[in-house]
C-alpha positions in Angstrom: -8.8 -14.7 7.6 -7.5 -12.0 5.3 -6.3 -12.7 1.8 -2.7 -11.9 0.7 -3.8 -8.8 -1.2 -5.6 -7.6 1.9 -2.5 -8.0 4.0 -0.6 -6.1 1.3 -3.2 -3.3 1.3 -3.0 -3.0 5.1 0.8 -2.9 5.0 0.7 -0.2 2.3 -1.7 1.9 4.4 0.6 1.6 7.4 3.5 2.8 5.3 1.4 5.7 4.1 0.6 6.6 7.7 4.3 6.5 8.5 5.1 8.8 5.6 2.5 11.3 6.8 4.0 11.1 10.3 7.5 11.7 9.0 6.3 14.7 7.0 4.7 16.1 10.2 7.9 15.4 12.1 9.9 17.7 9.8 8.3 20.8 11.5 9.9 20.3 14.9 13.1 19.1 13.3 13.4 22.2 11.2 12.2 24.5 14.0 14.8 22.9 16.3 17.6 24.2 14.1 16.9 27.8 15.0 19.7 29.6 16.9 17.1 31.8 18.6 15.4 29.1 20.6 15.9 28.6 24.3 17.1 25.4 25.7 13.6 24.7 27.0 12.2 25.1 23.5 14.9 22.9 22.0 14.0 20.2 24.5 10.3 20.5 23.6 11.1 20.0 20.0 13.3 17.0 20.9 10.5 15.5 22.9 8.0 16.0 20.1 10.3 14.2 17.7 10.9 11.4 20.1 7.2 10.9 20.5 6.6 10.8 16.8 9.5 8.4 16.2 8.2 6.1 18.9 4.8 6.0 17.2 6.5 5.4 13.9 8.5 2.5 15.4 5.4 0.8 16.6 3.6 1.2 13.2 6.8 0.0 11.4 6.8 -3.1 13.6 3.1 -3.7 12.7 3.8 -3.3 9.0 6.7 -5.8 9.3 4.4 -8.3 11.0 1.6 -7.8 8.5 3.9 -8.3 5.6 6.0 -11.1 7.1 6.1 -14.3 5.1 6.0 -16.2 8.4 2.8 -14.4 9.5 -0.5 -16.3 9.6 -1.3 -15.6 5.9 -3.6 -17.9 3.9 -0.8 -18.5 1.3 1.4 -19.9 4.1 -1.1 -22.3 5.5 -0.4 -25.9 4.8 -3.1 -28.5 5.2 -2.2 -30.8 8.1 -2.7 -34.5 7.8 -5.6 -35.7 9.9 
């Protein structure tokens, strides 16, 4: 079982991963603003952004679960009477 500080570190790493992914997502977002692109190219940029955002959504859910007070953390474990 992980300790609270290990859960915190894991959540922080997940947030760092999401930050890097958001930074990478700026490229197709900015490129998609060009008036010179074809509709097909615009659609490709949109698909790339949707894929990244879907991955970020999954990682955000994981970070929420890891950092959740109701998660199975040691500090939330109560001894049950025998």
